[in-house]
Steps between C-alpha positions, in 0.01 A plus 500: 500500500658833390375773729664789313776583736870455473719380788654862486161669536401263785828581675437872461149473629627298805767758558255795481266321755792423733619861486159639574443597856117470444335156552369347182145575407272198569282374222224236486467352148176311423530300180357147434711419194829356635721627221363855527533486877861391469591753240344788680656400832846501334436836342386660828782348699753627238376850572550454877142409603433230779235287335243259641345325206175323540268296265169677530316798644385327820867409588593858423233629741629262767851617440397868523328434830807335642737782408447839343687558169588803291357369173243249370552360146204284389377301204133566420374147421590250779325221693335548831519887503566699185713814483208748496345328808843499663537874452154568637565287806834686557319835487243400762 
């Protein structure tokens, strides 16, 4: 699986995160397609985000209740709880 990043770009991203005094921003990623979930996780981590990837909206809602995050990235069409319903539940 080619994720679009070279070892040099990954090393640069890791160095930037290590040099930063700020803790990484936390992200919950809700995506039911495994290949998309893996790819998005890698992309977000390469940019310095701390990612918790889950398989559907219900799992995302449970993760958000366990620990607040800075960003929610969600698919729209997922089993158990879709992305729109997830966003509505988060806003309530």
